[in-house]
C-alpha positions in Angstrom: 0.0 0.0 0.0 1.4 3.4 -1.0 0.3 6.9 -0.8 -3.5 7.2 -0.8 -4.0 3.5 -0.5 -2.5 3.6 2.9 -4.8 6.6 3.9 -7.9 4.5 3.0 -6.8 2.0 5.6 -6.0 4.5 8.3 -9.5 5.4 9.1 -10.6 1.8 9.1 -8.0 0.5 11.4 -8.9 -2.3 13.8 -7.7 -3.5 17.2 -8.0 -6.6 19.3 -5.0 -5.6 21.4 -7.3 -3.9 23.9 -9.9 -6.7 24.0 -8.4 -8.5 27.0 -7.6 -5.3 28.9 -10.9 -3.6 28.8 -13.0 -2.8 31.8 -16.6 -3.7 31.0 -19.6 -1.4 31.3 -22.9 -3.3 31.4 -21.2 -6.3 29.9 -20.1 -4.2 26.9 -16.3 -3.7 26.6 -14.9 -0.8 24.6 -13.4 -2.6 21.5 -12.2 -0.3 18.8 -11.3 -0.5 15.1 -8.0 1.4 15.7 -5.1 1.7 16.0 -3.8 -1.4 14.1 -4.7 -2.4 10.5 -6.7 -5.4 11.6 -10.4 -4.8 11.8 -11.9 -6.2 15.0 -14.3 -9.1 14.8 -16.9 -7.3 17.0 -19.6 -4.8 16.4 -20.5 -1.9 18.7 -23.5 -2.4 21.0 -27.0 -1.8 19.7 -28.1 1.9 19.6 -24.6 3.0 20.5 -22.5 5.6 18.7 -18.7 5.0 18.8 -16.3 7.6 17.4 -12.6 6.7 16.6 -10.4 9.6 15.5 -6.7 10.4 15.2 -3.8 11.8 13.3 -0.8 10.3 11.5 2.5 11.1 9.7 4.1 8.8 7.2 7.1 9.0 4.9 7.8 7.2 1.7 11.1 7.3 -0.3 11.7 5.6 -3.6 14.9 6.4 -5.6 15.2 10.2 -5.4 11.6 10.9 -4.6 10.3 11.4 -1.0 6.6 11.7 -0.2 5.3 12.8 3.2 1.7 12.5 4.3 0.1 14.2 7.2 -3.4 13.1 8.3 -4.9 15.8 10.4 -8.1 14.0 11.0 -8.8 10.3 10.4 -12.3 9.6 11.8 -14.5 6.5 11.8 -18.1 6.8 13.2 -19.8 3.4 14.0 -23.5 2.9 14.9 -24.9 -0.3 16.3 -28.2 -1.0 14.5 -28.7 -4.5 16.0 -26.7 -6.6 18.5 -24.5 -8.0 15.7 -24.8 -5.3 13.0 -23.3 -1.8 12.6 -23.2 1.0 10.1 -19.8 2.7 9.5 -18.8 6.1 8.0 -15.2 7.2 7.7 -13.1 10.0 6.3 -9.6 11.6 6.2 -8.4 15.2 6.0 -4.8 15.1 4.9 -1.9 16.7 3.2 0.8 15.2 0.8 4.1 16.9 0.1 6.7 15.6 -2.4 10.5 16.2 -2.5 12.4 15.3 -5.6 16.2 15.3 -5.6 16.2 17.2 -2.3 14.0 20.0 -3.7 10.5 20.3 -2.2 7.7 20.6 -4.8 5.3 23.5 -4.7 2.5 21.1 -5.7 0.9 20.1 -2.4 -2.1 17.8 -2.3 -4.6 18.5 0.5 -8.2 18.1 1.5 -10.8 15.5 2.2 -10.4 12.0 1.0 -13.5 10.1 -0.3 -16.0 9.1 2.4 -16.0 5.4 3.3 -19.5 4.0 4.0 -20.2 0.5 5.0 -21.3 -2.1 7.5 -20.0 -4.9 9.8 -22.0 -8.0 10.7 -20.9 -10.7 13.2 -21.6 -14.0 11.5 -20.0 -16.6 13.9 -19.3 -16.5 17.6 -16.1 -17.8 19.0 -16.4 -21.4 20.3 -13.3 -23.6 20.9 -11.1 -23.6 17.8 -13.9 -21.7 15.8 -12.9 -18.0 15.7 -15.1 -15.0 16.3 -15.9 -14.0 12.7 -17.4 -10.9 11.1 -17.9 -9.6 7.6 -17.1 -6.0 6.6 -18.2 -4.3 3.3 -17.4 -0.7 2.3 -17.9 1.6 -0.6 -15.5 4.5 -1.3 -17.6 7.5 -2.6 -15.5 9.6 -5.0 -18.0 12.5 -5.3 -17.4 13.4 -1.6 -13.7 14.0 -2.0 -11.7 17.1 -2.6 -10.3 17.5 -6.1 -6.8 16.3 -5.2 -8.1 13.0 -3.8 -11.1 12.3 -6.1 -10.9 9.0 -8.0 -12.9 8.5 -11.2 -14.6 5.3 -10.0 -16.4 4.1 -6.8 -14.2 1.8 -4.8 -15.4 -1.3 -3.0 -13.8 -3.6 -0.5 -14.7 -6.5 1.7 -12.9 -8.5 4.3 -13.5 -11.3 6.8 -12.3 -10.5 10.3 -11.5 -13.3 12.7 -10.2 -13.4 16.3 -9.1 -16.1 18.8 -8.8 -15.7 22.6 -5.5 -17.3 23.7 -5.7 -16.5 27.4 -7.1 -13.9 29.8 -4.3 -11.5 28.7 -3.7 -12.3 25.0 -5.5 -12.8 21.7 -4.8 -12.9 18.0 -6.8 -11.5 15.1 -6.5 -11.7 11.3 -8.2 -10.3 8.2 -8.5 -11.6 4.7 -10.2 -9.6 1.9 -9.9 -7.7 -1.3 -10.3 -4.1 -2.5 -11.2 -2.6 -5.9 -10.5 1.0 -6.5 -7.7 3.5 -7.3 -9.1 3.6 -10.8 -7.9 0.1 -11.5 -10.0 -2.9 -12.4 -7.5 -5.3 -10.7 -8.4 -6.6 -7.2 -6.0 -5.7 -4.4 -5.9 -8.6 -2.0 -5.5 -7.7 1.7 -4.1 -9.7 4.7 -3.4 -8.8 8.3 -2.2 -10.7 11.5 -2.1 -9.1 14.9 -1.1 -10.4 18.4 -2.5 -8.4 21.3 -1.3 -8.6 25.0 -2.9 -7.0 28.1 -0.1 -5.4 30.2 -2.6 -4.1 32.9 -6.3 -3.6 33.0 -5.8 -0.3 31.4 -2.7 -0.8 29.2 -2.8 -2.9 26.1 -0.1 -3.6 23.5 0.1 -5.2 20.1 2.4 -6.2 17.3 1.2 -6.8 13.7 2.1 -7.6 10.1 -0.1 -6.8 7.2 0.0 -6.1 3.4 -1.5 -6.3 0.0 -0.9 -7.7 -3.4 -2.5 -7.5 -6.9 -1.6 -8.6 -10.5 -1.1 -5.0 -11.3 1.4 -4.1 -8.6 4.2 -5.5 -6.5 3.2 -7.0 -3.1 3.6 -4.6 -0.1 4.3 -5.9 3.4 4.3 -3.8 6.6 4.7 -4.1 10.3 3.6 -1.9 13.2 3.3 -2.0 16.9 1.7 0.1 19.6 -0.1 0.7 22.8 -3.7 1.5 24.0 -4.6 3.2 27.3 -8.1 3.0 28.7 -8.7 6.5 30.1 -12.2 5.6 31.3 -14.7 2.9 30.6 -15.8 4.7 27.4 -12.6 6.6 26.3 -9.4 5.1 24.9 -6.1 6.6 23.7 -3.6 4.9 21.4 -0.2 5.3 19.8 1.5 3.4 16.9 4.7 3.3 15.0 5.5 1.2 11.9 7.5 0.6 8.7 7.4 -1.4 5.6 9.4 -4.6 5.0 9.3 -3.9 1.2 10.5 -0.8 -0.5 8.3 2.2 0.3 7.2 3.3 3.7 10.2 4.5 5.8 8.3 5.6 8.8 4.8 5.8 10.3 3.5 7.3 13.5 -0.1 7.7 14.6 -2.0 8.6 17.6 -5.7 8.7 18.4 -8.6 8.8 20.7 -11.8 6.7 20.7 -14.9 7.2 22.7 -18.4 5.8 23.0 -21.5 7.9 23.3 -23.8 6.1 25.9 -27.2 4.9 24.9 
C-alpha cells in the first residue's frame, strides 16, 4: 500500500490488542477498530455511537523521490443497529508533500479523501477452535472528496475479520479480503495478522504484520506496533509506530482517541 492506498486503511484501522484489557460497562467492553490495520471481529453495542479519531504522519522514499503524508483528521463513526450489525462512516483530512532530488515541490495535495460508507456484521461467535468472525463491506464514494483526492470510480472492499482468545491476557486477530479502487479494475488482496497482549487492566499492546498484493502491482508488506490506554470505561487513547518490509514506507507514527456515546 502506498500513498493514498494507505490513507484509506488508516480510518478503518482495527484492534483486538485492547480486548483482553478492557473494563466492562454493562457487559459491553470498549473494543475499537483502531489503531492497528486489523479490523476487530466485534460490532458496537445496539443503539450506541462510537467515534474513533486520530492523526498520523508517514514518509515514503523511492529512488530520489520522498513523499510525506500528514493526516490531520482520520475519523470512523460506528453505529450499532442490531446486537450484531453496525453502520460505518469514515473520512480523512490530509496533506501530501513531495521532495524530488532534495527539492520540495510546490505542488501540495490537500483536502478531504472520499467518504467510506459500509457495514460490519458478526456471523460466527467464538467457540473452541472456531474463531469469532465478522464480515465487513465498504464503498468509497468519489463525489465526496476534494479535487486532489477524487478518484474516477467508486471503490469497493470486503474482508472477513477473525479473532481467537488465547488467554485472559492475550489474543490474535487476522483479516482476509480484497479491494477494488484507485481507478484500477484489478483486485487488491489484503491480509493482516495481529497479536495483542494486556499489560494491565488499562494498558494494552500489540504487534502486527499486514500487506496487500495484486496482479497490477508488486506486493507490499508492513509491520507496526503500539499501545492502547483506557482513560475511562468509554474513552481510549492509542499510539502506533510502523515501517514497511518492502520498498516504500520509511516511517509511520499515529495517535488517536476513541470514545463511546452512551445509549
